Every structure is written in C-alpha cells, then in structure tokens.
C-alpha positions in Angstrom: 0.0 0.0 0.0 1.2 3.5 -0.9 1.8 5.7 2.1 0.4 8.9 0.8 0.0 10.9 3.9 3.2 13.0 3.6 4.0 12.8 -0.1 3.4 16.4 -1.4 2.7 17.6 -4.1 0.6 14.4 -4.4 -2.5 14.1 -2.4 -5.9 12.5 -2.0 -9.0 14.6 -1.9 -9.8 18.1 -3.0 -7.4 20.8 -1.9 -4.7 18.2 -1.0 -2.8 18.0 -4.3 -1.0 20.8 -6.2 -2.9 20.2 -9.5 -4.8 17.5 -11.3 -1.7 15.7 -12.5 -0.8 15.0 -8.8 -4.2 13.8 -7.7 -4.3 10.3 -6.2 -7.4 8.2 -5.8 -7.7 5.0 -3.8 -9.5 1.8 -4.8 -10.7 -0.3 -1.8 -12.3 -3.1 -3.8 -9.5 -5.5 -3.3 -7.9 -7.1 -0.3 -5.7 -4.1 0.1 -6.4 -0.6 -1.1 -4.5 0.5 -4.2 -3.6 4.1 -5.3 -4.1 5.3 -8.9 -3.3 8.4 -10.9 -6.4 9.4 -12.8 -4.5 12.2 -14.6 -2.2 9.7 -16.4 -4.3 6.8 -17.8 -5.3 5.7 -14.3 -1.9 4.1 -13.8 -1.4 2.3 -10.4 0.9 4.3 -8.2 3.3 2.0 -6.4 5.7 4.4 -4.7 7.0 7.9 -4.7 10.7 8.2 -4.5 12.5 11.1 -2.8 10.9 14.5 -3.6 14.3 15.8 -4.6 14.7 13.1 -7.2 11.4 13.9 -8.7 10.3 10.3 -9.7 7.5 7.9 -9.0 7.1 4.1 -9.5 4.0 2.9 -11.3 2.6 -0.4 -12.5 3.1 -0.1 -16.2 0.9 -2.3 -18.4 2.3 -4.9 -20.8 1.1 -4.1 -24.3 0.1 -7.1 -26.4 0.9 -6.8 -30.1 -1.7 -9.3 -31.2 0.2 -10.2 -34.4 0.8 -6.6 -35.1 3.8 -4.4 -34.7 1.6 -1.4 -33.9 -0.7 -1.1 -30.9 -1.8 1.8 -28.6 0.1 2.2 -25.4 0.4 4.9 -22.7 0.0 8.6 -23.4 1.5 11.1 -20.9 1.0 14.3 -22.8 -0.5 17.1 -20.8 1.0 15.9 -17.6 4.3 16.7 -15.9 5.4 13.0 -16.2 7.8 11.5 -18.7 9.3 8.0 -19.1 12.7 7.9 -17.4 15.5 7.2 -19.9 17.9 6.4 -17.1 15.8 4.2 -14.8 13.8 2.2 -17.4 14.4 -0.4 -20.1 12.5 -1.4 -23.2 11.3 -5.0 -23.0 10.1 -7.4 -25.8 8.5 -10.4 -24.3 7.7 -13.9 -25.6 10.0 -14.1 -28.6 10.0 -18.0 -28.5 10.9 -18.7 -32.2 13.1 -15.5 -32.4 16.5 -16.2 -33.8 17.9 -13.0 -35.2 16.6 -9.4 -34.7 18.1 -6.3 -36.4 18.0 -3.5 -33.9 19.8 -0.2 -34.4 21.5 -1.7 -37.5 23.1 -4.4 -35.4 22.5 -8.1 -35.8 21.3 -9.8 -32.7 21.0 -13.6 -32.7 19.6 -16.1 -30.2 17.2 -13.6 -28.7 19.1 -13.5 -25.4 19.4 -10.6 -22.9 21.9 -7.9 -23.2 20.8 -5.0 -21.0 23.4 -2.5 -21.9 23.7 -2.9 -25.7 20.9 -5.2 -26.6 23.7 -7.3 -28.4 23.4 -10.9 -27.0 26.7 -12.7 -26.4 25.4 -16.1 -25.8 22.6 -18.4 -26.9 21.0 -19.8 -23.8 17.5 -20.3 -25.1 16.3 -17.0 -23.8 12.8 -15.9 -24.9 13.0 -12.1 -24.1 15.3 -9.2 -24.7 15.7 -5.7 -23.1 17.3 -2.6 -24.6 17.9 0.9 -23.4 14.9 3.1 -23.8 15.1 5.4 -26.8 15.6 9.1 -26.1 12.7 9.8 -28.4 10.3 8.2 -25.9 9.2 10.9 -23.6 5.4 11.1 -23.3 4.0 8.5 -25.6 4.7 4.7 -25.5 3.0 2.9 -28.4 4.0 -0.5 -29.6 5.1 0.9 -33.0 8.4 -0.6 -32.9 9.4 0.7 -36.3 9.1 4.2 -34.8 11.6 3.6 -32.1 13.9 1.3 -34.0 15.3 1.0 -37.5 13.5 -2.2 -38.3 10.5 -4.0 -37.0 10.8 -6.6 -34.2 9.7 -10.0 -35.2 6.0 -10.6 -34.9 6.9 -13.7 -33.0 7.4 -11.3 -29.9 4.0 -11.4 -28.2 4.2 -8.2 -26.0 6.2 -5.1 -25.2 6.6 -2.8 -22.2 8.7 -0.4 -20.2 10.4 -1.9 -17.1 12.3 -0.5 -14.3 16.0 -1.4 -14.6 16.5 -2.1 -10.9 13.5 -4.5 -11.0 15.1 -6.4 -13.8 18.3 -6.7 -11.8 16.5 -8.0 -8.8 13.8 -10.1 -10.3 14.4 -11.0 -14.0 17.9 -12.4 -13.6 16.7 -14.7 -10.8 13.7 -15.9 -12.8 13.8 -15.1 -16.6 10.2 -16.1 -17.0 9.0 -13.4 -14.6 8.1 -11.0 -17.4 5.5 -13.5 -18.7 4.1 -14.0 -15.2 3.4 -10.3 -14.7 0.1 -10.3 -16.3 -1.2 -7.0 -14.8 1.9 -5.0 -15.4 5.5 -4.5 -14.4 7.1 -1.7 -12.4 8.3 1.4 -14.4 9.7 4.7 -13.4 8.3 8.1 -14.4 10.1 11.4 -14.0 8.1 14.4 -12.9 10.7 16.8 -11.5 14.3 17.7 -11.4 16.1 19.7 -8.6 17.7 22.7 -10.2 18.3 25.1 -7.2 17.0 26.8 -4.1 13.9 29.1 -4.0 12.4 31.7 -1.8 8.7 32.2 -2.5 5.6 33.6 -0.9 2.5 31.6 -0.3 -0.7 32.1 -2.3 -3.8 30.1 -1.7 -4.5 29.2 -5.3 -1.0 27.9 -6.1 0.1 26.3 -2.8 -0.6 23.0 -1.2 0.7 22.5 2.4 1.0 19.4 4.5 1.9 19.4 8.2 4.8 21.3 9.7 7.2 18.4 9.1 6.6 18.2 5.4 6.1 21.9 4.5 4.4 23.1 1.4 4.7 22.9 -2.4 4.3 26.1 -4.4 3.5 26.0 -8.1 5.4 28.8 -9.9 5.3 29.7 -13.5 4.8 26.9 -16.0 7.2 24.1 -15.4 8.4 24.9 -11.8 7.6 23.9 -8.3 9.1 25.3 -5.1 9.0 23.0 -2.1 9.1 24.7 1.2 11.3 22.4 3.3 10.4 21.3 6.8 11.9 23.8 9.3 11.2 26.7 6.9 7.5 26.4 7.0 5.7 29.8 7.3 1.9 29.6 7.1 1.5 33.3 6.3 4.8 34.3 5.0 7.6 33.3 2.7 9.0 29.9 2.1 12.7 29.0 1.6 13.1 25.6 -0.1 14.1 23.6 -3.2 13.2 24.6 -6.7 12.2 21.8 -9.1 11.7 21.9 -12.8 8.7 19.8 -13.7 9.8 17.3 -16.3 8.3 17.5 -19.7 7.7 21.2 -19.5 9.7 24.0 -21.0 12.4 24.3 -18.5 15.0 25.8 -20.8 14.4 29.2 -19.2 14.5 30.1 -15.5 11.1 31.1 -14.0 10.4 34.6 -12.7 12.4 35.1 -9.6 15.3 32.9 -10.6 18.5 33.6 -12.5 21.2 31.7 -14.2 24.7 31.8 -12.7 27.3 31.8 -14.0 26.4 33.5 -17.3 26.8 30.5 -19.5 25.3 28.0 -17.1 22.1 26.2 -18.0 21.2 25.7 -14.3 18.7 27.9 -12.5 19.5 29.3 -9.1 17.1 30.6 -6.5 16.7 34.3 -6.0 17.1 36.2 -2.9 14.4 37.9 -0.8 14.7 41.1 -2.9 11.5 42.0 -4.6 13.2 42.1 -8.0 13.6 38.3 -7.9 10.1 37.4 -7.0 7.7 35.8 -9.4 5.5 37.9 -11.6 2.6 37.5 -9.3 4.8 38.3 -6.4 6.0 41.4 -8.1 2.5 42.5 -8.8 1.5 41.9 -5.3 4.4 43.7 -3.9 3.9 46.6 -6.3 0.4 46.8 -4.9 1.7 46.5 -1.4 4.4 49.2 -2.1 1.8 51.5 -3.7 -0.5 51.0 -0.8 2.3 51.5 1.6 3.3 54.7 -0.2 -0.3 56.0 -0.2 -0.6 55.0 3.4 2.6 56.9 4.2 1.3 59.8 2.2 -2.0 59.8 4.1 0.0 59.5 7.3 2.1 62.5 6.5 -0.9 64.5 5.4 -2.7 63.4 8.6 0.3 64.4 10.7 0.6 67.8 8.9 -3.2 68.3 9.3 -2.9 67.4 13.0 0.1 69.8 13.4 -1.9 72.6 11.7 -4.9 71.8 13.8 -2.9 71.9 17.0 -1.1 75.0 15.9 -4.4 76.6 15.0 -5.9 75.7 18.3 -2.9 77.2 20.1 -3.2 80.4 18.1 -6.9 80.6 18.9 -6.3 80.1 22.6 -3.5 82.7 22.5 -5.7 85.2 20.7 -8.5 84.6 23.2 -6.0 85.1 26.0 -4.8 88.4 24.5 -8.3 89.5 23.7 -9.4 88.9 27.3 -6.2 90.5 28.7 -6.5 93.6 26.5 -10.1 94.2 27.6 -12.0 92.7 24.7 -14.8 91.5 26.8 -15.1 94.9 28.5 -15.2 96.6 25.1 -17.8 94.2 23.8 -19.9 94.9 26.8 -19.6 98.7 26.2 -20.5 98.3 22.6 -23.5 96.2 23.3 -24.7 98.8 25.9 -24.5 101.6 23.2 -26.3 100.0 20.3 -26.3 103.3 18.3 -22.5 103.3 18.4 -21.7 99.8 17.6 -20.6 100.6 14.1 -18.3 103.4 15.3 -15.8 101.1 16.9 -14.8 98.1 14.9 -13.0 95.1 16.3 -10.5 94.0 13.7 -9.0 90.5 13.6 -5.2 90.0 13.6 -5.5 88.4 10.1 -7.4 91.5 8.8 -4.5 93.8 9.8 -1.7 91.3 8.8 -3.3 91.3 5.4 -3.8 95.0 5.3 -0.2 95.7 6.1 1.3 92.9 4.0 2.3 91.1 7.3 3.7 94.3 8.7 6.1 94.7 5.8 9.0 97.2 6.5 8.1 98.9 3.3 4.8 99.9 4.8 6.2 101.8 7.8 5.0 105.3 7.9 6.7 106.3 11.1 8.3 105.1 14.3 8.1 106.6 17.7 8.9 105.8 21.3 5.6 104.1 21.8 5.4 102.1 18.6 5.4 101.8 14.8 2.8 103.0 12.3 2.2 101.1 9.1 0.2 102.0 6.1 -2.4 99.5 5.1 -5.5 98.9 3.0 -8.6 97.3 4.3 -10.7 94.8 2.3 -13.2 97.6 1.5 -10.4 99.7 -0.2 -9.9 102.2 2.6 -6.3 103.4 3.2 -5.6 103.3 6.9 -2.7 103.8 9.4 -2.2 100.9 11.7 -0.5 101.7 15.0 1.5 98.8 16.6 2.4 99.7 20.1 5.6 98.6 21.8 4.3 98.4 25.4 1.0 97.7 27.1 0.0 98.6 30.6 -1.9 95.6 31.9 -3.0 97.6 35.0 -5.0 100.1 33.0 -7.0 97.9 30.7 -10.3 99.4 31.9 -9.0 102.9 31.2 -7.7 101.9 27.8 -11.0 100.4 26.7 -12.8 103.5 28.0 -10.5 105.7 25.9 -10.9 103.6 22.8 -14.7 103.9 23.1 -14.4 107.7 23.6 -11.9 108.3 20.8 -13.7 106.1 18.3 -16.8 108.3 18.7 -15.1 111.6 18.2 -16.4 113.2 15.0 -14.5 116.3 14.2 -13.0 117.3 10.9 -9.7 118.4 12.4 -9.1 115.3 14.6 -7.7 112.0 13.2 -10.5 109.5 13.3 -10.0 106.2 15.2 -11.6 103.5 13.1 -11.2 100.6 15.4 -8.7 98.3 17.1 -7.5 94.8 17.4 -7.2 93.1 20.7 -6.1 89.6 19.6 -2.4 90.5 19.6 0.1 90.8 22.5 -0.2 94.6 22.3 -3.4 96.3 21.1 -3.4 97.6 17.5 -5.2 100.8 16.7 -6.5 101.6 13.2 -6.8 105.3 12.2 -7.7 107.0 9.0 -4.7 107.6 6.8 -3.5 111.2 6.4 -1.4 111.5 3.2 0.4 114.9 3.3 2.7 114.6 6.3 3.0 116.9 9.3 3.2 120.6 10.0 6.7 120.0 11.4 7.9 119.0 8.0 6.4 122.0 6.2 7.9 124.5 8.8 11.4 123.0 9.2 11.9 121.1 5.9 10.3 123.5 3.5 9.1 121.8 0.3 9.8 123.7 -2.9 6.9 122.0 -4.7 4.5 123.4 -2.2 5.9 126.4 -0.3 3.7 127.0 2.8 2.2 130.4 3.1 1.3 132.6 6.1 -2.3 132.4 5.3 -2.1 128.5 5.3 -0.1 128.5 8.6 -2.7 130.8 10.2 -5.5 128.6 9.0 -3.9 125.5 10.4 -3.4 127.3 13.7 -7.1 128.2 13.8 -8.1 124.5 12.9 -5.9 123.0 15.6 -7.1 125.5 18.3 -10.7 124.6 17.3 -10.0 120.9 17.7 -8.4 121.3 21.1 -11.3 123.6 22.2 -13.7 120.8 21.1 -11.7 118.2 23.1 -11.5 120.4 26.2 -15.0 121.9 26.3 -17.4 120.9 23.6 -17.2 117.1 24.0 -19.4 115.5 26.6 -16.3 114.1 28.2 -13.3 116.4 28.4 -10.1 114.9 26.9 -6.6 116.3 27.5 -4.3 115.6 24.6 -1.0 115.9 26.6 1.3 115.8 23.5 0.5 118.7 21.3 3.4 119.5 18.9 3.8 120.3 15.2 4.8 116.7 14.5 1.3 115.5 15.7 -0.5 118.0 13.4 -1.1 116.1 10.2 -2.2 117.6 6.8 -4.8 115.8 4.7 -5.2 115.9 0.9 -6.6 119.5 1.1 -4.0 120.5 3.7 -6.5 120.7 6.5 -5.1 120.2 9.9 -5.7 116.8 11.7 -4.7 116.5 15.4 -3.3 113.1 16.0 -1.3 111.0 18.5 -3.6 110.4 21.4 -1.1 107.9 22.9 -0.8 109.9 26.1 -4.3 111.4 26.2 -6.5 111.3 29.2 -10.3 111.7 29.6 -11.5 113.3 32.8 -14.7 113.7 34.7 -16.5 117.0 34.0 -15.9 118.3 37.5 -12.2 117.4 37.4 -9.6 120.2 37.0 -6.4 118.2 36.6 -4.8 114.8 36.4 -1.9 113.6 38.5 0.2 111.3 36.3 3.8 110.4 35.5 5.3 113.2 33.4 5.0 112.4 29.7 5.4 114.5 26.5 8.0 115.8 24.2 10.9 117.8 25.5 10.5 121.5 24.4 6.7 121.3 24.5 6.1 120.1 28.0 4.4 122.6 30.4 7.0 123.6 33.1 4.3 123.7 35.7 3.2 120.1 34.8 6.9 119.1 34.9 7.3 120.4 38.4 3.9 119.3 39.9 3.0 116.2 37.8 -0.5 117.7 37.6 -1.7 118.1 34.0 -4.5 120.5 33.3 -6.2 121.8 30.2 -3.8 124.8 30.4 -0.9 122.3 29.9 -2.3 121.7 26.4 -2.5 125.5 25.9 1.2 125.9 26.8 2.2 123.2 24.2 0.0 124.9 21.6 1.8 128.2 22.4 5.1 126.5 21.5 3.6 125.5 18.1 2.6 129.2 17.5 6.2 130.2 18.2 7.4 127.6 15.7 5.0 129.0 13.1 6.3 132.6 13.7 10.1 131.9 13.9 10.4 128.7 11.7 12.7 127.3 14.4 12.6 124.0 16.3 11.6 124.0 20.0 15.2 123.1 21.0 17.6 125.2 19.0 20.8 123.7 17.7 23.2 126.5 18.4 26.7 126.7 19.9 26.4 130.3 21.4 25.5 131.4 24.9 21.9 132.2 23.7 19.0 130.2 25.2 18.7 126.9 23.5 15.0 126.8 24.4 12.9 128.4 21.7 10.4 129.5 24.3 13.0 131.3 26.3 14.6 132.8 23.2 11.2 134.0 22.0 10.1 135.6 25.3 13.5 137.3 25.6 13.2 138.7 22.1 9.7 140.2 22.9 10.9 141.7 26.2 13.8 143.3 24.3 11.6 144.4 21.4 13.5 142.3 19.0 10.6 140.1 17.8 10.9 141.0 14.1 14.6 140.0 14.3 13.8 136.4 15.0 10.8 135.9 12.7 10.8 133.6 9.7 11.5 135.3 6.4 8.2 134.2 4.8 6.2 135.4 7.7 7.9 138.8 7.5 7.2 138.8 3.8 3.6 137.8 3.7 2.0 138.7 7.1 0.9 142.1 8.2 2.6 143.6 11.2 -0.6 143.9 13.2 -1.4 140.2 12.6 2.1 139.1 13.6 2.0 141.2 16.9 -1.4 139.7 17.7 -0.3 136.1 17.2 3.0 136.7 19.1 1.1 138.3 22.0 -1.3 135.4 22.1 1.6 133.0 22.0 3.2 134.8 24.9 0.0 134.5 27.0 -0.1 130.8 26.2 3.5 130.4 27.4 2.9 132.0 30.8 4.7 130.0 33.5 1.6 130.4 35.7 -1.1 128.1 34.2 -3.9 130.1 35.7 -2.8 133.1 33.7 -3.0 131.4 30.4 -6.1 131.6 28.2 -8.4 128.7 27.6 -8.5 127.0 24.2 -11.8 128.5 23.6 -10.3 132.0 23.9 -7.3 131.0 21.8 -9.5 129.6 19.1 -11.8 132.7 18.8 -8.8 135.1 19.0 -7.1 133.3 16.1 -10.3 133.3 14.2 -10.6 137.0 14.6 -7.0 137.5 13.3 -7.9 135.5 10.2 -10.9 137.7 9.7 -8.7 140.8 9.9 -6.2 139.4 7.4 -8.9 139.1 4.8 -10.2 135.5 4.9 -13.6 135.2 3.2 -16.7 135.6 5.3 -18.1 132.3 4.1 -14.9 130.4 4.9 -14.7 132.1 8.3 -18.3 131.2 9.2 -17.7 127.6 8.2 -14.6 127.4 10.4 -16.3 129.0 13.3 -18.9 126.3 13.1 -16.1 123.8 13.3 -15.1 124.9 16.7 -18.3 123.3 18.1 -19.4 121.1 15.3 -17.7 117.9 16.6 -19.7 115.1 18.1 -19.1 112.6 20.9 -22.1 110.7 21.9 -20.5 108.1 24.0 -20.1 108.1 27.8 -17.2 107.2 30.1 -17.0 104.1 32.1 -16.9 104.5 35.9 -13.4 105.7 36.1 -11.9 109.0 36.8 -9.1 108.8 34.2 -8.1 106.6 31.4 -5.1 105.8 29.2 -4.7 104.4 25.8 -0.9 103.9 26.0 -0.7 104.5 22.3 0.6 107.1 19.8 0.0 107.6 16.1 1.8 109.0 13.0 5.1 110.2 14.4 7.0 110.4 11.2 10.1 112.3 10.1 9.3 112.3 6.4 6.3 113.4 4.3 3.7 110.7 3.7 2.6 109.8 0.2 0.7 107.0 -1.4 3.0 104.0 -1.9 4.3 103.2 -5.3 2.8 99.7 -4.6 -0.5 100.3 -2.8 -2.1 97.4 -1.0 -5.0 95.7 -2.7 -8.2 94.5 -1.2 -9.6 91.0 -1.7 -11.8 92.0 -4.6 -8.8 93.3 -6.5 -7.0 90.0 -6.2 
C-alpha cells in the first residue's frame, strides 16, 4: 500500500494536491487498497521516490501486439510525467521462435538478454530481450516498434513494455520467466521533476498545497516549476525557503520569474534572494500593490500628521488670541459696545488676520513712522480704505479698563480736524489701533523742511493754527467728556489731501470727569513742548495743552525748532529765546522770512502776543483753548479771509460730536501714539490691494 500521507505535491482529496496531475485516488475493492493516478491513464501508483529526485514508480501495463507491430500504449501528454530514460528499459516479451533481430542496424541472434547494448553474447535459449529506452520516448509509448527502432521486431514477440532497470536486476535475472508471469503490469519509473536550485517564495492560496509542519508546502510557480518549502522553513502566512524543481516535460529551458542563471553560461537555474526584484510575476504585482498601498498609506499618514500639526497650531493660536483678547479688555469693550447700540458701528474690532493682510504682514516697506511708543504702518482694508495701523511697543496691563474707555471715547469723536480712530485689534500681544490715513505729512515737516513743490504760506499757517485750536477747544469743552491731549506738537498735526489740519497721536491722552480740573500722572510728553508747571507738579490740566500749543505758534512765527541747535550762549530753548526777544523788542529779528514777507505787522503782533500768553509760567494766567480759538479766528478775519470760509470754520469749533459716555473711572489711558514720522507721507508706489482686486 502506498503511504500517501506526507507525499506532497501528491495528495488524496480536493485541496490536498497541487494540481490534477498529482491527484491520487484510492481503490478499496481488493484485499488491500490501491492508489491510482487518474490524470495519467489511471496508472497504479506503487511508490514515490524522494521528492528531490522527482520520480514515481508505477505499475506499467504490458502491451500485447496481437500479431501486429503497432498497438496503442500509454500517453503522458498534458502531464508533468515522462518516461525515465535512465531508470527504465524497453522489454520485448515472448519471442519464442526469435533467432535474429536487427535493432539499431546491429544483428542480434539467439534472442538472449543484453541490458546495456541489446547485443546478446550467448545463446542460452532466452525468450525475451531488453534494450535501453530510446531518447525519443518521452510522453507516448505505443507498440510501434518501427518508430523507435530502425527495423520491426519479429512478430513472434508477443508483448512489449517499459520496465524498471532495478527491478530487472533483482527479479528478472533470478527468474527469466518473470516477465511472462506479470500479467497485470510491471514496475516502471516516471520522472516528474528535477532539482535545479533553491527558492524563496511567498504563499498564495490558489497555487500552494501544504501538509503538516514536518513536510512543509509545495508552491507551483510559472509553468514548469515547483518550489517545495522544506520542513523547518514552513511559514503559514509568510515566505518559504526551499528547493526549486523543474517539472519534467515542460519548457524548463528558461528560468522562472524570480530565478536567475549563474554563471552567465550556465544552464542551471539558481534561486533568487528575498529582494522583490527576484520574486515571481505574481509576487512582483502583489508587492507593487503593497508598495503603492504603503506609499499611499505613508502619504496619508504624513498628510494626517501635517493636518494634525496645523490643527494643534491653529488651536494654540486661537487660545493665545483669546488670552490676549481677554487681557486687553476685549470682553469689556464688547460689553460697552452692546450697551451703546447706536455706536456699535463706530468702533470696529479688527481681527489680527485683517491687519496682517492690510499691512502685508507688517512689511517694513509699509512703515509710515516710528516713535517711542510704537510703529505706524500703512495698510489697505478689504473695502479699499487706506488706513494707518499703530503697533504699540508696550501695554500697561494695570490700565485695561481705562484703555477700553479711551478707545470707546476716541472712536466716537467726530471732528473734521481730529484724526478718526476707526477701530482696534485686541487679539495680539499689544493692542493695535486703526486710524484714517492722512497723506500729506506733518506741520513740522512744512515748517522746518520747506518743500519747494508746495511752499507753505502765512495764510495757510494761520488757517492750520485756527483749525488746531478749534479741535483742542472741542476736546476740552465741547465734548461731553473732556479729553486732555498731553502731547500737542507740530509733528502731531497732520495735513490731509486738502492741507487741512488733523490733530493726531492720542497715545498719552486722558479723559477726565466733568468736575475734574487736573490729572496727576507720570510726566509724559516731548521735550520742548512740556508745560514747566506740569513738569514740576506732575499735575496736568487743560492749560498744559494750551502751553504746548503756544510753542507751536512760536514755531510758526520763527520757523525754528523747540530746541535750538546752536553753539552760542543764547538760550537753546525756543520759548526762552522768543520771550527774551519780545521783552527786548527784538521780535521781528527772530521771525521767519516768509512770515515777514507775507504777514501784516498787526497780525504778527497779535499772534505773538497770544503765544506769549499761552506760554505764561503760571497756568492760571493762560487763556483757555476757547479763547485762543476765537482770537485766532478774529485774526484770520482781519487778514482778509472770506466771510463764508470764516463762518464755516467757526462752526467747526463746536461742530464735533461725541455721543459716548465714560466708564466708571476718573481717568483713562490708551498707552498708544500715532503717526510720528520724520518724512512726508505719500501714497505708496505699490498700494495694498483689497480682496476684490486680487
């Protein structure tokens, strides 16, 4: 009985053999069960030799000639099996009257056995002869003797067959009549595989048959090859390292995918390594798919990591903005806006992204001016408005409530000669303020750096003085909540496109209660403009703004800076120099040439006298801004300004509007400044664009 349990690639039952050629069926009808190969003429399977030898032993039928030299035999076409030329012999049986047979053009007499050459050397009355199997016999064995040999065998020979050489040596020589006694067949050897190298393959369910762990698996490769996964290398879900066999009878002249010939001229195939380039075609496709999938997976992983990074970063930015917004008084400002529904649109809360986009991410080319308290950038909002964005350097966290109060108040100021605060951004570390953009520079530039293209006239200077005084009068008296500017100077007086004055820089401004007469604060301001009384007492009053405005009047009259750059023993302070000249009746010696040329003497004396009163060391002796404004207005009338123009400007003294109200605090602080530039402002050569312009 054939022991089939561990003889891969052969097997009994569906799924237990590699393909139909290796299917084995059992016949239990006799005393002992017998194994058959239905794929090759239902030959009885006697034994399977070593897997590495690639041979099996079958019971080969004896073919009767029936008085003919041609009879059908065994056909192995379509299977991996071939007749073994090495292990088999051709047998002619029952040649009783045979005397001389011509085989391969050699005369053979006596009909006696010669296994090696089929050339009998003795006449011992033998009835059979055996010859080496013709190399032409591979898949088909028919009893067409003339096909295999040069001449027909005598018809006296009753039968022919293929017989295993080892069986002949052990059985036939002992009993020469044994061939005739084997009625049901004689043992023959069939080749089905030849070991040609090692292999390293992956499993796939449709091409693999596996036994137990001791016998491993057989893997069918490309046509003509099998890889046996040896015991000890068995991997149920991985790769198999084993022996590569070329299935006999198939086209094994080329190495299968995954194997190479080495050396170059060798005909042997050697197993590939674990590198993907040596895998089979199916393996390569699979690994390409795995590689692509892995690549896509890695790509998705990287995208996921990037998205997660952006998400976490975005969350941190949002939390940081919320932190700054709360610290900078955003909640308080929102509460104030919600309690003044009519003023909600007057104070806009800009986002940090809005202002980053407006200023081209705070590009250095957008800088309009830099001062001690911050930097001012030119920007364009999405609606096309040109604005000035003030980025402060410092923030006083202890005065958040006062700052919000001041923002609300300043944003509601509506006066033609005061720079309009459009809104703010509280999402940044320091608050950002957004003002209307004033294009034509400062009064300081026109006085001290005279521009030939637009020489400033006495009439224009006087008009600017009237407009500034009217704006300060409005802040001090006409507004519902008095505001002290605290930093009046020519550099903070801007000129718009029509050269109208615009008071700016409320960085040190304070709002006060109506019944309050002064503020006690840390001394702040610009040297040369600061009220000496405020400098000594730290108490700022509305008369301190009057003193600073008096210095501006002296600048207009003399054309000199508040601190004179001289190397003589004369007073370096412009105020001291001016007062000394008046006391010595030398006023006209220190006046600016254009003032002397264009102004009337009476007008000059009136303005100089008003400036002297504003510069009185005793604040109580100084005029109020209301008095200053009306006196300057009268001077303009006397110099010939049109009645219509004068009437319009008089209205401006009280025509401003501030409808908001102060929070419950006595003083407040913005801690911000605006437009402190040393050069004339002009529209950029490359203006910022809004979204709708691309």
